[in-house]
N, C-alpha and C positions, 0 to 999 in steps of 0.2 A: 504493499500500499504506500502511495506517495502522496503527501499532502502539501500543496503549495501554501505558504504562510506569508503573512504581512506582519511579522514580528512575534508570532505566538510561540514558536518552538525553538529551534536551535539557532545559534550564531547570529545575533542581531548585527546589522551594520547600518549606520546613519548615512544616508546618501545626501548628495548635495542639495536635493530639494527637501530634505529633512524627513522623507518617508522611510519607514523601516521595511526591510525586505529580507527574507531568508527561506530555506526550504526545509521541510520536515520529512526526510525520506526514512521510512521505517526498515528499509533494507540495509542501511548503513551500519558500519561497525561504529562503536564508541558511543552509542546512545546511553544516556544514564538510566537508572532504574526507573524513574517516573515516566520517561518517554517510552521505555519498553512496556511498561504497564498500560500506557494509554494506547499504544499500537495494538496490544493484545485484547483490548476490551472495546467492542463496538460502541457501547454507551459513552465511555470516556472519550473515544474518538469523536463521536457526534457532538459531545460537549465542546471539545476542541474546535470543531468547525463553527459552532454558534459563536464562541468567543471570538474566533478569527473574524467573523463577519461583523460583529459588533465593533471590533477594534479598527477594521478598515473603514467603517462608516464614521467612527469617531474621529479618526485621523483626517479624513477628507473634510469634515466640517469644523475642525478645531482651529482656533487661532492661538493655541498654546501647545503646539506639537512637541516642543521640547519637554515640557512637563508630562505630557501624555506618554512619551516614549520612555522617560525615566521611571514613571510609575509602572509601566508595562514590564520593564526589566526587573523592577523590584518585586512585582507579583510573580514573575517567572521564578525568581529565586525562592520565593515562599512556596510556590507549587512544587518545585523540585525537592524541597525538604520533606515532602510527604513520602518519598521513597516509593515503596510498592503498595502503600496503603490506599486502596482504590476509594474508600470512603472520603479520606482526606483530600484526595485529588478532586473528587466530585465537589466537595464543599468549596474548594478554592475556585473552581470554575464558576460555580453558581454565584459566589460572592462577586467575582469579577464581572460576570455578566450583568448583575444588578447595577453595578457602577457604570459600565460602559453604555448600557441601555438608557441611562439618564443624560448622556451627553447631549449638548445643544446641537441643533442643526439649522441649516439655512432654509428659509421658506420664500415662496413666491410672494411678491407684494400683494397680490389679490387674495392671498390667504390670511394676511396679517392685518391689513388696514381696512377692517370691516366694522370697526366700532363707531358708535355715535360721535361725530366730530371729525373722523377721518375723511379725507377727500381724495379718493383714488380717481384720477382723471381718465377720461375716455381716450382711447388710442388716437394717435396722430393720424390724420387723414393720409391715405396712401398717395405716393407719388409727388410728395412736396419737394420742391427745389427752389432754393432762393436765387436772386438775380446773379450772385457770384458763382453759381453752379454747385453749391453744397446741397446734398440730398439730406432731408430731415426724415427721420424714421423712428420707429419705437423698438427698443431692445431692453426690456425690463430685466434688471439684475435680481438676484436673490438677496435676502437680508437676514441678519442675525441681530437680535437686541443686545446691546452691550450693557446699558443701565436702564432700568425701568423706574416708574414712580414709586413702586413699592421699595426699591433699593435705597431711596433718599428720604423715605417718610420719617425716619427718626431724626434726620439732620434738619428737616424743614418743619417739624411739628411746632405749631403755635406761630408761624411766620405769616407775614403779610403778603408774601409772594416769593417766588424763586425762579431761577433760570439757569440753564446749563449751556456751556459752550466748550467745544473741543479746543484743547490747547495744542497738543501734539502727540507723537507716538514714538516708541522705541522698540527695537527688537532686542531682547535680553535673554540669553541662554536659549535661543531658538523659540522664545515665546514673544508674541505681539502684546505689548502693553500700551494702553491708550490712557492718555492723561486728559482729564476734563476739569473745568472749573465750575463749581456749583455755588451760585450766589443766592443768599438767603436774606431777605429783608425783614427786620424785626424792630418795631418801635423807632422808626426813622434812622435806624442804623443798618449796616450791611455786614454780614459775614461772608467770607469767600473761602471755600474748601478746595484745595487742590487734591483731586482724587485720581488714584490709578485704577484701571479696569483690566483685569486679567481673566482669562477663560476659566470658568468653573469656580471662581472665587467671588466673595462679596467685595464691593468697592472699598478700597483702603485709603484712609485719609493721610496724605503725605504732609500737608501743612495746612494751617488755619490762620486767617487774617480777619481783623475786624476794624471798622471805621464807619464814617458817616456815609461814604459812597466809595466803593473800591472798584478799581479796574486792573485786571491782570492781563498783561500782554507778553507774548512770547518774543524774546530778542534772539534772533538767529534764523537759521534755515528752517522753514516750515516743513520741508521734505526730508530732513535728516532722519536716519534710522538708527543712529548710534551716537554716543557722546553726551556730555552733560546738557541738562536742560536749563537755560538761563532765561529769566523772565523778570518783568518789572511789576511792582505793586504800587499803584498810585491812588491816593485818597483825594476826593473832591469834598469840600465843606460848603454847605449852603450859606445863605446870607445870615449875618448875625454871628457866625462862628469864625473867629480870628484864626488865620493860618499864618500869614505874613503880610507885609505892606505891599507886595508886588503882585500877588496872584491869589486866586481862590484855590489853586491847586497846591497841595503839599508837595514837597520834593519827592520824586519817585525813588524807590528803593529797588535794588536789583538783587536777586538771589539765584543761586545755582544748585540744582538737584543733581547730585553726583550719580551718574549712570555707569556702572561697571559692566564688563562683558557678561558676567553671570548674575549680577543682582543689582537692585536699586540701593544706592547709598544714602547718605545724609544730605541735608540742605544747609547751606551757609550763605550769608550775605556777602556780596562781591561789589566791586566798584561798578557804577553804571557805565555801560559801553558808550563810546562816543556816537552820537547820532550821525546818520548819513544824510546831509542836507540835500542830496541830489536824488534820493531814493524815489520821491514821488514827483519829480520835477520834469520828467520827460513828457512833452506835449505832442500829440499827434492829432489827426483829424479823423473822427468817426463820421464818415459822410461829409457833411458840411459844417459839422460842429466840433469844437475843440474838446479833446478829452485827454486824461492823464493815464499813462501806463504805470501799473503798480508791480509788474512781474515780467521777468525775462526768462526765456526757455533755458533748461540746464546747459544746452550746447551753445548758448549765447547768440543764436541766430534770429530769434523772434521776440517780440514783445506782445503783451496782451492788454487790451483796454476795453472798457464798456462805456457806453454813452451815458448810462445812468440818468435818464431824464424821463419826462412825462411820455406816456404812450402815444400822445398826439404827434410826437416828432417821428417822421418817417425814417430818420437815420437812427433810431434807437436800435441797439443790437449788441452783439458780442464781436469784437474786432481783433484781428491779429495784424501785426505789422512786421516787415523786415526790420532788423535791429536799428538802423539809422535812416528809415524812410517814413517820416511822419505823414507823407502825402500818399502812401501806398496801403492804407488800411483796408482790410477785407472783412466784410460782415459774414460770419458763418451761421447767422441765425435769421429769423424773419423780421421784417419791419413790423413792429408791434401795434401800429395803429389799427390794423385789421383784426387783431386777435385778443386785445387786452380787455379788462373787466369794465372799465369805465373812464370818463374824461378826467377824473382826479387822480387816477392811479398812476404811480411812477415806479422806477426800478432802481435797485442798488445792488449790483451783482458781486458775488464773491467767486473767485476762480483760482485754480491751481494747475500747474503742469504735471503730467503723468510721465509715462515712458515714451522715449523717442519724440514723435511729432503729435502726441495727444495731449489734450488738456480737458479739464472738467470745470463746469460753472453751474451756478444756481440761477433761478429765474423766477421771480414772484409775479404772478398775473399772467394772463394769456396762456401760452403753452408753458406751464409752470414746472417746478420741480428741478431735478438735477440732470445735466446733459453731459455727453462726452463727444468731443470734436476730434477727429483724425484728419490732420492736414494732408497726409500722404494720399488718402483715398477720397477726400473731400466729402466726408460725412459728418453729420451731427445727429447723434442718437439720444433719445431720452431714455436713461437708464433707471431713474427713480421717479416714476410717474404719479407721485403723491405730493399734493400741495403742502407747504410748510417744511419740506426737507431743504436745509440751508447748510452753507459753509462746508463744502466738500474738502476733505483732506485725503491726499493720495498716499498709498503705501503699497509697496510690492512685498508681499509676505509669502513665503513658501513657494516662490517662483510664480505668483499669480497677482495680477493687478486688483487692487481693492480700494474702496472708498469709505471713509468714515464721515458720518454727517449727523447733525443734530436735527431733532424733529420735535414740533410743538403741536398739540391738538387740544381742542375744547370739545366738551360734550355738546349734545344738540341744543341744551338750554344756555350754553355759554357760561355756566357757573362752575366748571371744573376744568382746570388747566393741568396738562400733563407734559412733562419735559422728558425727552428720551434721547439716546444715542444708538445709532445702528452701524453695523459693518456690512458692506455690500460687496458682492462679487458676481461675476458673470454667470 
């Protein structure tokens, strides 16, 4: 009997894409007592097959494949200590199956966003192509929830309101860890929790700040997958509260969260990095209107900018430019005058580069949600067709392109607010 395994039996090897692979050949010499016992018992062999199936599914859906692989190795060692005791082997498999069967999975957006207040948009009309030749279509990605309302209930109890924003992400010991800021308003003051989100674990508070009004901003590369996380904490004080004679803003403080190859370290205050005065000063023309580029491509060839104006402006859209050609902006989206919600609706997009010639952007109103544009094949695809998905963060994890995004929804009466964060993949 030969059983092909995904890390259940002999000789694990962690491949470049972090997937475990090995073979369990019962005709081989050198099998240990537990493996020989499994090979000789059809029931135990069947349990091994079930566990293998659960493990394959868990690995395919996990954003913590490093921890999952390490746990599997630990479980194998425990199973092998059973020796020839068939009942012991059986119990180890049943215990492992219970754990693996509870692992989170990705779902279609049409399966998730069916609650009162969720707004799953209708599919994009077929055959759409904008004047620049970009084909617009629908390609919904699957999603996993990273943090739910129930996860933050204890931190927001008795609050006047709260909100969540994604700060950044890191890959640590082969696990994807997402960092979010949870703002909680209580009695005209605000607390800000820096939380880390890891697969199969509760959110962990890395730091807590308090003031009249706080704003936490990432200082550094939003697309970085490793290295320390440096961020600023700024407090704004309302009228009647003295800060200094020059400004209503207190002096920002900078902090660095130490991120090691295999663990998250401590936080320390650091010197505030010098600002880049030219960061937002590149001016181009989105159609006939002036617009500012906030982002260049990783290869330095392109810039991105959005008109971010009223939907009555036919030049409204999402533009890319050759690096130093302010006159050569190309709209990858649709003129929104024909598709937006109303005369007073306006746009303010967030966007991020992906891999190679791809980038992602959000869009409020009209054809809403989060989109992916590929400059190479001139396509713009809606990947998260749910209104109120905002601020896409790109990450390549386990060899796959993924998007982290925040989501807000109200119930049908408008009296219940939920803030969530999701991980999306094709």
